[in-house]
MARDO-115369 format. One record per residue (C-alpha): residue in three letters; x negated, y negated, z. Coordinates in steps of 0.05 Angstrom, whole numbers, padded with zeros to 5 digits, always signed. Layout:
N
ALAXYZ/...
END
This chain:
644
UNK-00595+00376+00067/UNK-00655+00331+00077/UNK-00682+00266+00104/UNK-00686+00203+00060/UNK-00725+00141+00037/UNK-00740+00082-00012/UNK-00783+00050-00066/UNK-00763-00018-00094/UNK-00795+00001-00160/UNK-00735+00046-00173/UNK-00676+00017-00212/UNK-00618-00011-00173/UNK-00563+00039-00154/UNK-00500+00004-00134/UNK-00476+00055-00084/UNK-00475+00061-00010/UNK-00506+00125+00014/UNK-00531+00169+00067/UNK-00575+00228+00065/UNK-00604+00274+00115/UNK-00610+00345+00095/UNK-00580+00369+00030/UNK-00616+00362-00037/UNK-00655+00299-00058/UNK-00645+00265-00125/UNK-00691+00250-00182/UNK-00696+00177-00201/UNK-00653+00190-00263/UNK-00600+00223-00219/UNK-00600+00165-00170/UNK-00590+00116-00228/UNK-00533+00159-00254/UNK-00499+00157-00187/UNK-00503+00082-00188/UNK-00475+00077-00258/UNK-00538+00046-00286/UNK-00554+00107-00327/UNK-00514+00148-00376/UNK-00546+00211-00351/UNK-00501+00262-00317/UNK-00507+00279-00244/UNK-00550+00339-00229/UNK-00508+00395-00201/UNK-00558+00404-00145/UNK-00625+00370-00150/UNK-00679+00412-00118/UNK-00739+00385-00080/UNK-00800+00366-00120/UNK-00872+00384-00103/UNK-00867+00335-00045/UNK-00800+00321-00014/UNK-00824+00252+00008/UNK-00829+00232-00066/UNK-00757+00251-00081/UNK-00711+00192-00097/UNK-00644+00185-00063/UNK-00587+00134-00063/UNK-00586+00103+00007/UNK-00557+00052+00054/UNK-00593-00006+00020/UNK-00551+00001-00044/UNK-00614+00018-00084/UNK-00650+00083-00101/UNK-00698+00097-00044/UNK-00757+00144-00040/UNK-00745+00199+00011/UNK-00806+00182+00052/UNK-00785+00109+00065/UNK-00713+00108+00091/UNK-00700+00090+00163/UNK-00625+00105+00167/UNK-00592+00169+00193/UNK-00564+00197+00129/UNK-00532+00261+00103/UNK-00517+00282+00031/UNK-00470+00338+00010/UNK-00478+00365-00061/UNK-00430+00397-00109/UNK-00460+00465-00093/UNK-00442+00455-00020/UNK-00372+00434-00040/UNK-00364+00496-00083/UNK-00380+00540-00024/UNK-00323+00509+00017/UNK-00265+00556+00029/UNK-00207+00531+00070/UNK-00192+00458+00082/UNK-00209+00391+00052/UNK-00257+00332+00060/UNK-00252+00329+00136/UNK-00268+00404+00142/UNK-00328+00397+00096/UNK-00356+00338+00136/UNK-00346+00375+00201/UNK-00377+00439+00176/UNK-00438+00399+00154/UNK-00446+00372+00224/UNK-00429+00300+00205/UNK-00365+00286+00242/UNK-00309+00309+00288/UNK-00237+00306+00266/UNK-00166+00314+00291/UNK-00109+00338+00248/UNK-00034+00342+00264/UNK-00026+00411+00234/UNK-00040+00433+00163/UNK-00089+00399+00113/UNK-00033+00354+00087/UNK-00022+00325+00157/UNK-00048+00260+00186/UNK-00124+00267+00196/UNK-00171+00224+00236/UNK-00247+00228+00230/UNK-00296+00207+00285/UNK-00366+00189+00261/UNK-00413+00181+00321/UNK-00352+00178+00365/UNK-00324+00116+00330/UNK-00250+00111+00316/UNK-00226+00134+00247/UNK-00212+00063+00225/UNK-00285+00045+00241/UNK-00312+00089+00184/UNK-00312+00056+00116/UNK-00294+00104+00059/UNK-00313+00088-00013/UNK-00296+00127-00076/UNK-00346+00108-00130/UNK-00353+00042-00093/UNK-00278+00030-00087/UNK-00256+00015-00016/UNK-00202+00062+00012/UNK-00161+00039+00072/UNK-00091+00036+00102/UNK-00068-00031+00128/UNK-00015+00003+00170/UNK-00053+00055+00210/UNK-00123+00031+00194/UNK-00175+00077+00162/UNK-00175+00119+00099/UNK-00122+00172+00083/UNK-00172+00229+00091/UNK-00121+00284+00077/UNK-00107+00257+00006/UNK-00179+00254-00020/UNK-00188+00315-00067/UNK-00252+00355-00063/UNK-00240+00383-00132/UNK-00257+00314-00161/UNK-00320+00303-00120/UNK-00391+00312-00145/UNK-00428+00287-00084/UNK-00415+00257-00015/UNK-00462+00213+00025/UNK-00453+00197+00098/UNK-00487+00138+00131/UNK-00487+00139+00207/UNK-00490+00072+00242/UNK-00461+00003+00228/UNK-00466-00025+00158/UNK-00423-00088+00155/UNK-00484-00128+00134/UNK-00479-00088+00069/UNK-00404-00074+00062/UNK-00366-00122+00106/UNK-00306-00100+00148/UNK-00294-00029+00173/UNK-00366-00002+00174/UNK-00372-00001+00250/UNK-00388+00073+00259/UNK-00414+00086+00189/UNK-00398+00096+00116/UNK-00374+00156+00076/UNK-00387+00146+00001/UNK-00355+00195-00048/UNK-00378+00202-00119/UNK-00331+00234-00170/UNK-00356+00277-00228/UNK-00389+00244-00287/UNK-00399+00262-00360/UNK-00455+00309-00380/UNK-00501+00302-00441/UNK-00473+00365-00473/UNK-00401+00386-00479/UNK-00383+00424-00416/UNK-00319+00460-00395/UNK-00303+00491-00328/UNK-00240+00529-00307/UNK-00228+00553-00236/UNK-00173+00586-00196/UNK-00161+00630-00137/UNK-00112+00659-00087/UNK-00113+00671-00012/UNK-00071+00688+00047/UNK-00019+00639+00074/UNK+00007+00639+00002/UNK-00050+00594-00019/UNK-00067+00584-00093/UNK-00113+00535-00130/UNK-00125+00516-00202/UNK-00175+00468-00232/UNK-00203+00447-00299/UNK-00256+00398-00321/UNK-00286+00376-00388/UNK-00343+00328-00399/UNK-00392+00307-00452/UNK-00415+00251-00497/UNK-00395+00223-00565/UNK-00443+00172-00593/UNK-00451+00116-00543/UNK-00394+00143-00500/UNK-00394+00193-00444/UNK-00332+00221-00410/UNK-00308+00267-00355/UNK-00237+00290-00342/UNK-00219+00333-00281/UNK-00152+00359-00258/UNK-00136+00403-00198/UNK-00079+00430-00156/UNK-00067+00470-00093/UNK-00005+00498-00059/UNK+00005+00539+00004/UNK+00062+00567+00045/UNK+00022+00545+00106/UNK+00035+00560+00179/UNK+00076+00531+00236/UNK+00041+00466+00253/UNK+00070+00461+00324/UNK+00038+00511+00371/UNK+00079+00497+00434/UNK+00153+00518+00432/UNK+00167+00468+00488/UNK+00144+00409+00446/UNK+00202+00365+00423/UNK+00178+00371+00351/UNK+00177+00447+00352/UNK+00215+00483+00297/UNK+00206+00559+00284/UNK+00186+00553+00211/UNK+00122+00549+00170/UNK+00097+00484+00142/UNK+00065+00486+00074/UNK+00035+00436+00026/UNK+00026+00419-00047/UNK-00030+00376-00075/UNK-00047+00355-00145/UNK-00098+00306-00170/UNK-00137+00280-00230/UNK-00197+00236-00244/UNK-00226+00204-00305/UNK-00293+00172-00318/UNK-00312+00137-00383/UNK-00378+00104-00399/UNK-00404+00064-00458/UNK-00479+00052-00465/UNK-00474-00010-00509/UNK-00550-00016-00514/UNK-00610-00003-00470/UNK-00592-00063-00425/UNK-00516-00062-00420/UNK-00466-00009-00400/UNK-00391-00008-00387/UNK-00358+00042-00339/UNK-00286+00059-00322/UNK-00266+00104-00264/UNK-00196+00125-00244/UNK-00170+00175-00193/UNK-00099+00194-00173/UNK-00078+00242-00118/UNK-00009+00265-00094/UNK+00003+00304-00030/UNK+00069+00334-00006/UNK+00064+00364+00063/UNK+00117+00396+00107/UNK+00118+00377+00181/UNK+00163+00381+00241/UNK+00193+00314+00261/UNK+00219+00295+00330/UNK+00279+00340+00346/UNK+00291+00350+00272/UNK+00329+00410+00244/UNK+00317+00394+00171/UNK+00259+00405+00124/UNK+00215+00344+00135/UNK+00164+00323+00084/UNK+00109+00271+00083/UNK+00092+00245+00014/UNK+00026+00210+00001/UNK-00001+00178-00062/UNK-00072+00152-00066/UNK-00106+00120-00126/UNK-00171+00084-00141/UNK-00195+00050-00204/UNK-00256+00008-00223/UNK-00283-00026-00285/UNK-00357-00044-00284/UNK-00407-00080-00328/UNK-00478-00061-00312/UNK-00535-00103-00340/UNK-00611-00102-00340/UNK-00633-00173-00355/UNK-00707-00160-00345/UNK-00753-00108-00315/UNK-00742-00142-00248/UNK-00668-00164-00250/UNK-00606-00119-00254/UNK-00534-00138-00239/UNK-00465-00106-00237/UNK-00399-00141-00244/UNK-00337-00100-00224/UNK-00264-00105-00210/UNK-00228-00051-00170/UNK-00162-00032-00140/UNK-00142+00021-00090/UNK-00072+00041-00066/UNK-00050+00084-00008/UNK+00024+00101-00001/UNK+00058+00141+00054/UNK+00131+00161+00057/UNK+00173+00210+00097/UNK+00236+00246+00075/UNK+00292+00254+00093/UNK+00276+00206+00150/UNK+00268+00139+00115/UNK+00198+00110+00126/UNK+00152+00080+00074/UNK+00088+00040+00075/UNK+00043+00018+00018/UNK-00027-00012+00020/UNK-00061-00045-00039/UNK-00134-00069-00039/UNK-00163-00109-00097/UNK-00236-00129-00101/UNK-00281-00168-00149/UNK-00356-00159-00138/UNK-00421-00184-00167/UNK-00482-00150-00138/UNK-00553-00138-00161/UNK-00627-00136-00145/UNK-00690-00173-00162/UNK-00757-00139-00154/UNK-00810-00188-00131/UNK-00869-00140-00138/UNK-00887-00067-00126/UNK-00872-00074-00051/UNK-00815-00123-00046/UNK-00743-00127-00071/UNK-00685-00175-00059/UNK-00612-00151-00063/UNK-00553-00198-00069/UNK-00477-00194-00068/UNK-00415-00237-00076/UNK-00348-00205-00064/UNK-00275-00225-00060/UNK-00223-00177-00030/UNK-00148-00181-00024/UNK-00109-00136+00024/UNK-00033-00127+00016/UNK+00015-00085+00058/UNK+00088-00071+00042/UNK+00124-00045+00104/UNK+00193-00061+00130/UNK+00163-00068+00200/UNK+00126-00132+00182/UNK+00177-00177+00216/UNK+00129-00233+00232/UNK+00100-00241+00162/UNK+00115-00303+00121/UNK+00154-00257+00075/UNK+00188-00204+00118/UNK+00166-00135+00097/UNK+00103-00158+00061/UNK+00037-00189+00083/UNK-00030-00203+00052/UNK-00098-00235+00067/UNK-00163-00248+00031/UNK-00237-00240+00050/UNK-00296-00270+00014/UNK-00365-00242+00028/UNK-00436-00265+00011/UNK-00496-00220+00026/UNK-00571-00218+00018/UNK-00620-00161+00030/UNK-00695-00156+00032/UNK-00735-00091+00025/UNK-00809-00081+00038/UNK-00847-00016+00027/UNK-00920-00010+00047/UNK-00972+00042+00062/UNK-00964+00035+00138/UNK-00891+00014+00148/UNK-00825-00002+00113/UNK-00774-00056+00129/UNK-00703-00072+00110/UNK-00666-00136+00128/UNK-00593-00150+00110/UNK-00549-00209+00126/UNK-00476-00222+00106/UNK-00422-00274+00119/UNK-00348-00256+00110/UNK-00294-00309+00111/UNK-00224-00282+00127/UNK-00161-00322+00112/UNK-00131-00295+00177/UNK-00184-00304+00231/UNK-00242-00342+00199/UNK-00315-00324+00190/UNK-00358-00266+00215/UNK-00434-00260+00209/UNK-00468-00192+00208/UNK-00539-00170+00201/UNK-00585-00109+00204/UNK-00660-00101+00214/UNK-00691-00032+00203/UNK-00764-00011+00208/UNK-00801+00053+00193/UNK-00873+00066+00215/UNK-00912+00123+00182/UNK-00948+00162+00236/UNK-00976+00213+00187/UNK-00957+00241+00118/UNK-00903+00283+00151/UNK-00880+00241+00211/UNK-00844+00174+00213/UNK-00819+00133+00271/UNK-00756+00093+00253/UNK-00710+00044+00287/UNK-00657-00008+00273/UNK-00612-00060+00304/UNK-00548-00087+00274/UNK-00477-00110+00284/UNK-00411-00096+00249/UNK-00337-00113+00251/UNK-00268-00086+00234/UNK-00212-00135+00216/UNK-00144-00123+00248/UNK-00096-00087+00202/UNK-00038-00127+00173/UNK+00010-00083+00212/UNK-00026-00097+00277/UNK-00021-00171+00263/UNK+00048-00181+00234/UNK+00094-00125+00259/UNK+00139-00130+00320/UNK+00079-00103+00359/UNK+00032-00158+00337/UNK+00019-00222+00377/UNK+00077-00272+00378/UNK+00038-00337+00371/UNK+00098-00379+00394/UNK+00089-00351+00465/UNK+00044-00399+00505/UNK-00026-00372+00514/UNK-00018-00316+00462/UNK-00074-00315+00409/UNK-00080-00280+00343/UNK-00117-00214+00343/UNK-00192-00220+00334/UNK-00236-00171+00295/UNK-00266-00112+00332/UNK-00341-00121+00336/UNK-00399-00073+00348/UNK-00473-00081+00365/UNK-00518-00022+00352/UNK-00590-00003+00368/UNK-00622+00064+00349/UNK-00690+00096+00348/UNK-00710+00161+00313/UNK-00765+00205+00289/UNK-00766+00243+00224/UNK-00808+00301+00198/UNK-00812+00328+00127/UNK-00863+00377+00099/UNK-00856+00432+00047/UNK-00789+00467+00055/UNK-00777+00441+00125/UNK-00749+00376+00152/UNK-00722+00352+00219/UNK-00697+00288+00252/UNK-00677+00263+00320/UNK-00639+00197+00330/UNK-00619+00163+00395/UNK-00566+00108+00388/UNK-00522+00062+00428/UNK-00464+00023+00396/UNK-00428-00027+00441/UNK-00358-00046+00414/UNK-00320-00107+00439/UNK-00249-00131+00426/UNK-00222-00061+00413/UNK-00150-00065+00392/UNK-00104-00019+00432/UNK-00029-00011+00441/UNK-00020-00042+00509/UNK+00035-00069+00553/UNK+00094-00113+00531/UNK+00098-00188+00538/UNK+00056-00216+00482/UNK+00100-00194+00423/UNK+00172-00182+00402/UNK+00172-00110+00424/UNK+00194-00091+00495/UNK+00156-00026+00490/UNK+00085-00051+00480/UNK+00039-00096+00439/UNK-00027-00093+00402/UNK-00081-00129+00442/UNK-00156-00141+00442/UNK-00168-00113+00512/UNK-00217-00055+00510/UNK-00292-00047+00506/UNK-00325+00019+00487/UNK-00396+00045+00485/UNK-00416+00099+00436/UNK-00483+00130+00454/UNK-00516+00196+00439/UNK-00571+00238+00409/UNK-00566+00269+00339/UNK-00612+00327+00321/UNK-00618+00360+00253/UNK-00665+00409+00220/UNK-00672+00455+00160/UNK-00724+00505+00136/UNK-00735+00563+00090/UNK-00753+00626+00129/UNK-00757+00699+00107/UNK-00719+00681+00043/UNK-00662+00648+00081/UNK-00644+00574+00080/UNK-00630+00554+00152/UNK-00595+00490+00173/UNK-00575+00466+00242/UNK-00549+00403+00275/UNK-00530+00383+00346/UNK-00497+00320+00371/UNK-00497+00302+00445/UNK-00455+00241+00456/UNK-00417+00199+00507/UNK-00365+00156+00472/UNK-00332+00120+00531/UNK-00281+00067+00549/UNK-00323+00018+00590/UNK-00262-00007+00628/UNK-00246+00062+00657/UNK-00309+00103+00646/UNK-00266+00156+00612/UNK-00286+00192+00548/UNK-00250+00166+00486/UNK-00193+00212+00468/UNK-00206+00274+00426/UNK-00282+00266+00425/UNK-00327+00321+00451/UNK-00391+00308+00490/UNK-00426+00360+00446/UNK-00416+00393+00379/UNK-00461+00426+00328/UNK-00471+00473+00270/UNK-00518+00527+00247/UNK-00517+00560+00179/UNK-00556+00610+00137/UNK-00553+00620+00062/UNK-00591+00672+00021/UNK-00592+00711-00043/UNK-00596+00787-00047/UNK-00586+00834-00105/UNK-00552+00781-00147/UNK-00506+00760-00090/UNK-00505+00692-00055/UNK-00488+00703+00019/UNK-00475+00651+00072/UNK-00453+00645+00144/UNK-00440+00583+00186/UNK-00417+00569+00256/UNK-00387+00504+00281/UNK-00378+00494+00356/UNK-00347+00438+00396/UNK-00342+00426+00470/UNK-00281+00406+00511/UNK-00244+00341+00494/UNK-00186+00303+00524/UNK-00123+00289+00484/UNK-00108+00225+00522/UNK-00145+00161+00543/UNK-00132+00177+00616/UNK-00170+00243+00609/UNK-00113+00283+00640/UNK-00097+00330+00583/UNK-00157+00373+00564/UNK-00167+00407+00497/UNK-00210+00469+00502/UNK-00276+00477+00466/UNK-00280+00524+00407/UNK-00327+00558+00357/UNK-00311+00578+00286/UNK-00347+00628+00242/UNK-00342+00618+00166/UNK-00370+00667+00115/UNK-00380+00661+00040/UNK-00404+00707-00015/UNK-00411+00696-00089/UNK-00432+00739-00149/UNK-00444+00721-00222/UNK-00406+00774-00262/UNK-00435+00743-00325/UNK-00474+00681-00341/UNK-00407+00646-00350/UNK-00362+00678-00298/UNK-00372+00674-00223/UNK-00330+00704-00167/UNK-00330+00678-00096/UNK-00300+00703-00031/UNK-00290+00660+00032/UNK-00271+00682+00101/UNK-00259+00622+00146/UNK-00245+00623+00221/UNK-00265+00696+00216/UNK-00243+00713+00287/UNK-00178+00675+00279/UNK-00194+00628+00337/UNK-00132+00594+00365/UNK-00152+00522+00378/UNK-00124+00451+00375/UNK-00154+00384+00355/UNK-00091+00348+00378/UNK-00048+00373+00435/UNK+00006+00422+00413/UNK-00014+00419+00339/UNK-00037+00486+00311/UNK-00097+00494+00266/UNK-00105+00546+00211/UNK-00114+00618+00232/UNK-00162+00665+00195/UNK-00160+00650+00121/UNK-00185+00691+00062/UNK-00194+00662-00007/UNK-00217+00695-00072/UNK-00236+00649-00129/UNK-00262+00652-00200/UNK-00302+00599-00237/UNK-00311+00603-00313/UNK-00362+00558-00348/UNK-00367+00579-00421/UNK-00427+00562-00463/UNK-00403+00512-00516/
END
């Protein structure tokens, strides 16, 4: 992990980002991430002679030099993903010190992620630039995003609606899938563990003339464990709840000439998880299907001007059996974005985007067509970047027009002052918004506009200010960021009277304040790579003064990785303080600490064996009241990469 920055002289990378501590990128790698280069992603780019000169893909949607970025960013590489043992994307982000999460049982269960204490629906998730969201619950289906298809993950902390529009109130998580390599490459992987867990994966990539390609497939199954920890809970059933997951991704590129390139990306994921439904005596399953696809045309019109035109679609489906419930979200976008470099110090970015949201759900009783609702958003954005010897600046402004509630203006101003070659003082102010979901607006629980005085739901809005200091020299880097994000018009499930339901209604009634201090550092000491992070936060409901549900006031990580006698050894601890399961702060959830161990050995140049021991002391803990988390898990895996 590392800290990040920008140079407008780099080519445009059309990708949101966020880096703080993993490995930086070369300029070619940054361009590959953006799709502007046919080069393959580096498996794990190492630091150059000076970390500050490393190029990374950042929150400005361009490649930025490490020494010039003002945002609080974290990047997770494929090497870090390969070291992961138990769990999925949420576990990886938590273990890296980026987020907290709650999960209703096993890794196929409903998962919510809290970035800087913000609600799960306030974190925008992109897969290769494709927006992932559910218009029923709000937020991405975290449990369905397959790590086996991921090359790199970038986490931006702080609001980013001025870049990406709706949803980016707490931050952005951008996921990059695997791309084609220059040479033909094949990888086979598999492994077994306790809980009846087994995984298989295969990937092939390469080039053929002007074309490059990458195909990846993967699967996982497990007998699991009983997801309900409390026998007195109404959902309790004395069984074990397992899961099956399978997924595939495809990336194709065509470098038509030095100035024009076409790219196609497609991902499909299916998850089948067992769970215990309310007073159910049958074998309940939740079935989830997630897909993302994008076609892009990338062009370099001159040394100063680059553009990308893309169309994309994402789907998120959720169904339960035998109890009949089904909901399907579809998001379609058409985007033109690009950059124009004014001179060696200045660059202008621009964007025009049209998005259509659609939800099919039998509960949409107030929609024009019962059971189905849709809306559109059109966004226009401009950005300005300045990099100088003494300071750097980034200004972004965006207007989104929504067919449901009208227009929203967002903006961000970020500055970085260079105190010395190693130290930088950074700060930013900005605002963001999240549009109400279609279910919140048009279900029985949404506002009934025929009732006198009842208004349509308004977007949730946040205003953020943060100040930080960053250090980077040699093999060491560190950062400290203080932030405060004030959120208005929070949508909550409140009392009855404004909708058709007699049980309760969605209402804009709550204000929240997310404030805290984030610390991070890494260094190389006595042959060991050390990394640590600590978050001290106070995400509170301003109406009551209570902590927001399921958020801890403190959490952190510390890890060590080293090589000895041909082995790669690692140990990591994640610790979280006490949380409350409810908004009233009456039901506490105890703090916990987890120890995870990993060891790998190259049997040959082509064959590698890896052993993971997660939750080594089998800590009994809960992230949601009465829902069990995994006990100690052991996993033994093999990875075969033949020379072709």
